[in-house]
C-alpha positions in Angstrom: 0.0 0.0 0.0 1.4 3.4 -0.9 1.8 6.2 1.5 0.3 9.7 1.1 3.0 12.4 1.4 1.7 15.9 2.0 3.7 19.1 1.8 3.1 21.3 4.9 1.4 24.7 4.2 0.4 23.7 0.6 -2.0 21.6 -1.3 0.9 19.6 -2.8 0.8 15.8 -2.2 2.1 12.7 -3.8 2.3 8.9 -3.3 5.4 7.1 -2.0 5.6 3.3 -2.6 6.8 1.0 0.3 10.6 1.0 0.4 10.9 4.2 -1.8 12.7 7.3 -0.5 10.9 10.6 -0.2 13.3 12.0 -2.8 12.6 9.3 -5.3 8.9 9.5 -4.8 8.9 13.3 -5.3 10.9 13.0 -8.5 8.7 10.3 -9.9 5.6 12.4 -9.2 7.1 15.5 -11.0 8.5 17.5 -8.1 12.1 18.6 -7.5 13.6 18.8 -4.1 17.2 20.2 -3.7 19.8 17.4 -3.4 23.3 16.6 -4.3 25.0 13.3 -3.3 21.8 11.1 -2.7 23.8 9.2 0.0 23.0 11.2 3.1 26.4 12.9 3.3 26.1 16.4 1.8 23.0 17.5 3.8 21.6 19.4 0.8 18.2 17.7 1.0 17.6 18.3 4.7 14.0 19.2 5.6 11.4 18.7 8.4 8.9 16.0 9.2 5.7 17.5 10.6 3.9 14.3 11.2 4.3 10.6 10.4 7.0 8.2 10.6 9.7 6.3 8.6 13.2 4.9 8.7 16.3 6.5 7.4 19.2 4.5 6.2 21.5 7.1 7.8 19.4 8.6 10.8 17.5 5.5 11.9 13.9 5.7 13.0 12.3 9.1 12.4 9.0 10.3 13.8 7.5 13.8 13.4 7.9 16.4 14.5 11.6 16.3 13.5 14.0 18.6 11.8 17.1 18.2 9.7 15.8 15.0 8.2 17.5 13.7 5.0 14.8 13.2 2.3 17.2 11.1 0.1 17.5 8.4 2.8 14.0 8.4 4.5 11.5 5.7 3.6 8.1 6.2 5.1 6.2 3.6 7.2 3.0 5.7 7.4 1.4 8.7 5.7 3.6 11.8 6.3 3.5 15.6 6.2 6.9 17.0 5.4 8.5 20.4 5.1 11.3 20.4 2.5 13.5 23.4 2.2 12.1 23.9 -1.3 9.9 22.0 -3.7 8.9 22.8 -7.2 6.8 21.3 -9.9 8.8 19.8 -12.7 8.4 17.2 -15.4 9.1 13.7 -14.1 12.8 12.9 -14.4 13.7 10.7 -17.4 17.1 9.1 -17.1 19.1 7.1 -19.6 21.6 4.3 -19.1 24.4 4.4 -21.7 27.7 2.8 -22.4 30.2 5.5 -23.2 33.8 5.1 -24.6 36.9 6.7 -23.4 38.1 9.2 -26.0 40.9 11.1 -24.3 42.5 11.5 -20.8 44.6 14.6 -19.9 46.0 15.7 -16.7 46.1 19.5 -16.4 47.0 19.4 -12.7 48.9 17.0 -10.5 45.8 15.8 -8.8 43.1 16.3 -11.6 42.4 14.4 -14.8 40.0 15.6 -17.5 38.3 12.6 -19.1 36.6 12.9 -22.4 34.0 10.2 -23.3 32.1 9.6 -26.5 28.5 8.3 -26.5 27.3 5.5 -28.9 26.5 6.7 -32.4 23.1 8.2 -32.5 22.8 8.6 -28.7 22.6 11.9 -26.9 23.1 12.9 -23.3 20.1 15.1 -22.3 20.9 17.1 -19.2 20.7 20.6 -17.8 24.0 22.5 -17.3 25.3 21.8 -13.8 23.8 18.3 -13.4 25.8 15.1 -12.9 26.0 11.5 -13.9 26.7 8.2 -12.1 29.3 5.8 -13.3 28.6 2.1 -12.5 31.6 0.1 -11.4 32.2 -3.6 -11.8 31.1 -4.3 -8.2 27.8 -2.5 -8.8 28.8 0.6 -6.8 28.4 4.0 -8.3 30.4 7.2 -8.4 29.0 10.7 -9.1 30.7 13.2 -11.4 29.4 16.5 -12.7 29.4 17.0 -16.5 31.7 19.8 -17.4 30.6 20.1 -21.0 27.5 22.2 -21.8 24.2 20.5 -22.8 24.6 21.3 -26.5 27.6 19.1 -26.7 25.4 16.2 -26.2 27.3 13.5 -28.1 30.1 13.5 -25.6 30.8 13.9 -21.9 33.6 15.6 -20.1 34.4 14.8 -16.5 36.9 16.5 -14.1 38.2 13.9 -11.7 40.2 14.8 -8.6 42.6 12.0 -7.6 41.7 10.6 -4.2 44.1 8.0 -2.6 42.3 4.7 -2.3 39.3 5.9 -4.4 37.7 3.1 -6.3 37.4 5.1 -9.5 39.9 8.0 -9.1 42.5 6.0 -7.4 42.1 2.7 -9.3 40.0 2.6 -12.5 41.2 5.9 -13.8 44.8 4.8 -14.0 43.9 1.9 -16.3 41.6 3.7 -18.7 42.5 3.3 -22.3 41.0 4.8 -25.5 37.9 2.9 -26.5 37.3 1.4 -23.1 33.6 1.4 -22.2 31.9 2.5 -19.0 28.3 2.4 -18.1 26.7 5.5 -16.9 23.2 6.8 -15.9 22.1 10.5 -16.2 21.0 13.1 -15.3 21.0 13.7 -11.6 21.0 16.8 -9.5 19.4 20.3 -9.1 22.5 22.5 -9.3 21.3 24.5 -12.3 20.9 28.1 -13.2 17.4 29.3 -12.3 16.1 30.5 -15.7 13.2 32.4 -14.2 15.5 34.8 -12.5 17.4 37.7 -14.1 19.4 38.5 -10.9 23.1 38.7 -11.1 24.6 35.3 -10.3 27.7 34.6 -8.2 29.3 31.4 -9.2 31.5 30.0 -6.4 33.8 27.0 -6.9 36.6 25.2 -5.1 38.7 22.5 -6.8 36.8 20.4 -9.3 33.7 22.2 -8.3 34.7 24.2 -11.4 33.3 21.3 -13.6 29.6 22.1 -13.3 30.3 25.8 -13.2 32.1 25.4 -16.6 28.9 23.7 -17.9 26.8 26.5 -16.7 29.0 29.3 -18.0 29.4 27.8 -21.5 25.6 27.1 -21.7 24.9 30.7 -20.7 27.3 31.9 -23.4 25.6 29.7 -26.0 22.1 30.9 -25.0 23.3 34.5 -24.9 21.9 35.1 -21.4 21.9 38.7 -20.4 22.2 38.3 -16.6 25.6 39.3 -15.0 27.8 36.4 -13.9 30.6 36.6 -11.4 33.0 33.6 -11.0 35.0 33.1 -8.0 37.4 30.1 -8.0 39.3 29.1 -4.9 42.3 26.8 -4.5 45.4 26.5 -2.5 47.9 27.5 -5.3 47.6 28.7 -8.9 48.5 25.4 -10.3 45.4 24.0 -8.7 43.2 26.3 -10.9 43.7 23.7 -13.6 41.8 25.6 -16.3 42.9 29.0 -15.3 43.5 30.3 -18.9 39.9 29.3 -19.9 38.4 31.3 -17.0 40.7 34.2 -17.9 39.5 34.0 -21.5 35.9 34.3 -20.4 36.8 37.3 -18.3 38.7 39.0 -21.1 35.8 38.6 -23.5 33.4 40.3 -21.1 31.3 37.1 -20.7 31.7 37.3 -16.9 34.0 38.6 -14.2 36.6 36.1 -12.9 38.2 36.4 -9.6 40.7 33.6 -8.6 41.4 33.3 -4.9 44.4 31.4 -3.4 44.6 30.3 0.3 48.3 29.3 0.1 49.8 31.1 -2.8 53.5 31.3 -3.9 55.2 34.5 -3.0 54.9 36.0 -6.5 51.1 35.8 -6.5 49.6 39.2 -6.9 46.0 38.3 -6.8 43.4 37.8 -4.1 44.3 35.7 -1.0 42.3 33.9 1.7 39.0 32.0 1.6 36.9 32.3 -1.5 33.6 33.0 0.2 35.1 35.7 2.4 36.5 37.4 -0.8 32.9 37.5 -2.2 31.8 39.3 1.0 34.7 41.8 0.7 33.6 42.6 -2.9 29.8 42.7 -2.5 29.0 43.5 1.2 25.2 43.0 1.0 24.1 40.1 -1.2 20.5 41.2 -1.4 19.4 40.9 -5.0 21.9 38.2 -6.0 21.7 34.5 -6.5 24.6 32.3 -5.4 25.7 29.0 -6.9 28.3 27.3 -4.8 30.1 24.0 -5.7 33.0 22.1 -4.2 34.3 21.4 -0.8 31.3 21.0 1.6 33.0 23.1 4.3 33.1 26.0 1.8 29.5 25.6 0.7 28.3 25.4 4.3 30.4 28.5 5.4 29.3 30.4 2.3 25.6 29.7 3.0 25.8 30.9 6.6 27.8 34.0 5.8 25.8 35.0 2.8 22.4 34.7 4.4 23.7 36.9 7.2 24.8 39.3 4.5 21.2 39.6 3.2 21.0 36.7 0.7 17.6 35.1 0.8 18.1 31.4 1.7 16.1 30.3 -1.3 18.6 32.1 -3.5 21.5 30.0 -2.4 22.1 26.8 -4.5 24.9 24.3 -3.7 26.4 21.1 -4.8 28.7 19.8 -2.1 31.4 17.4 -3.3 31.6 15.1 -0.4 35.0 14.0 0.8 34.3 10.3 0.8 34.5 7.5 -1.8 30.9 8.4 -2.8 32.1 11.4 -4.8 35.8 11.5 -5.2 
């Protein structure tokens, strides 16, 4: 018997099958809830349970009223009333499973590889800029990687992979990839996409390979000739960690956006901005009322940025994030 899931303070409701998570049920019913890792690590999908009960694979038994409940892990055991941070009506998610072939692997930084894949002839990867895919490994486990190419380049996929010691993909499979080798993927996943209904200036905030979905968003915005101002802040320890620095500079020089690189441990000859990337944004803007912020990368950065920016006048609903969790879930 399905359970009735109601959204507090609204007339929105949908059905959830036994054993199904709240996040999956919402997507199947045509509603989007903010999420990132789908594993209960990044905390993006936190929300409240007003009434009802269920079991979470991460938090155990949950009964309302309860706060900070992970929607991606909670499976109802009764009808429920919930209060997600945000919920919107969308077309039901349609995902594809494809076998893609390795085309090229380059290493622009000591700990980052850029992997270019080709899709089967006649196949296209339909996704929104900023979304991610899942790679299925031989043991059945999956790894999440954001697509760095824009949606109009739909016959191929580009991934930016940070090397993690002991990582099943980045530390093992990646080393043995050869041209023509096939990997199975499923896509698309994620809600880290530019909100098209807004014309507010957008601050794009990235650390490390959090630049990957930002690259997709920027190149898509350029292709679609969007008029809204874009401000890119990319943070790293040293300049060599900004592995596509020249590309970001090219965007800046062309007037497509403003680019501000920020280094926390720069060499002595660095003449640019220093410190934490989110603090640099606050130094430049002061009040963030009237802006939207899209933050991607280290979860410590995304959490600190959200707290600081909301205090600086940014409405919570105008902060969007994709936290790259520091586990083997998303290397």
